[in-house]
N, C-alpha and C positions, 0 to 999 in steps of 0.2 A: 258744352259739347267736348266729347272725347275726341282726341286726335291721336293718329298713329303715323309713324314714319316707316314707309317701306321702300327701301333702296333710296333714291333721291326725291321721291314724292311724298306728300303728306295728304292724309285723308282724314276727314271728319265724319264721326258717327252722328247722324241726325236723329235716327229712330231705330229700335230693334223690336221684334216681336217673336213669340213663340206660342203659336196657337194651334191646337188640332193636328199636331204633326207636321206643321208647316213653319219653318223659320225664316225670317226676313230681316235683311240689314239693309237700311236705307243710309247711304253714305254720299258725301261730297267730295269731289275732286276739282280743284279750281273753284269754278263758279257753276260746275254742272252736277245735277243730282243723278243718282243711280240706286237701283234697288236689286239685290241678290236674293233669290228665293231658294231654299233648300227643302227637299222633301225626302221621306224615307226611301232608301234606295231599293229599286227593283232589279231585275236580272240585267237589264241594260242601263248604263250610266247615262246621266243627263248631258247637259252642255259643258260640263267643267273638264272636258277632255279626257274622261275616263277617270277622274279622281274621285274617290269616295272619302268622306270624312265621317270620323266614328267618335263615339264617347259611350261610356257605360250606360248613361241615363237615356241616350237617344238611339243607340244602335247605329248602323250604317245610314248616312244620308248622302244625297248628290244634288247637285245643282239643278233646278227644274226651270229657272228663268233668270235672265239678267235684263234689267230695263234701264232706260235712259229718258229722263224728262226733258221734253222739248215743247215749248210754247203750250205748257199745262197739259200736255198729252204724254203717255208713256209709250215708248217704242221698244219693240223687243229686239234683243241681240240676234243678229243674222250670221255675220261672219267677218273675219278680217279680210278686207279687201285690197290693202296695199301695205307695203313695208318701207320704212324709212330708217335713217340711222338711230334715231331715238324714240321716234313715235310711229305708231301703226295707223292706218286709216281702217276704221271699223264702220260696217254697215249695220243700220238699225232700220227695221220695218215697222209700219202700222198700217195693215191693210195693203193698199197699192202705194202708199206713200214711203219714200226711203229717205233717210238722212245719213250723212257720213260725217264722221267725228274722228279726229286725231287724238289718239290716246297713248300713254306710255306702252312700251313693249310689255307683254305678259300681264295686261291689265286683269284678265280673268284670273290669274294667279293671285295678284293682289287683292281682288276682291274675295277669293277664297281665303287668303290670309286673315283679312278682317273678320270673316265669319268665325274662323277658327278662334282668333283672340276673344271675340265677343261671347261666343257660346262655349268655349272651353273644348272645342273639337281638334282631333288630330288627323292629319293626312294619311291616307292609305291608297296607294296606286292600285287600280283594278288589276287583278290577276295575281297580286302578291299575297303571300299566305297570311291568314289573320291570326 
């Protein structure tokens, strides 16, 4: 398994895929599994806070989903629900079920950095000149 250190945290890449204009990075932080999905960017950016990723081969892509595996079911990223000194409380939903998980600050940025390293993408903030 490939591992990356971002800040003080270590992330392991479990699986990647690039099929039909959808890019997926399945990674592990601690003992928890996450999946980040990227799709071709439309006029509105996805969940990545307005961040667009680009490469010559792909064109602009944006985050479409961030998921967390809990008890063999994938939960969708909802929002940051609390802030601490080093960790943030993040809410994940699956239907009516909600789960809360403490993650490092700027976890979404770390997930984007993993995608950039795996797929050779470059960050481009939305609204900046191309």
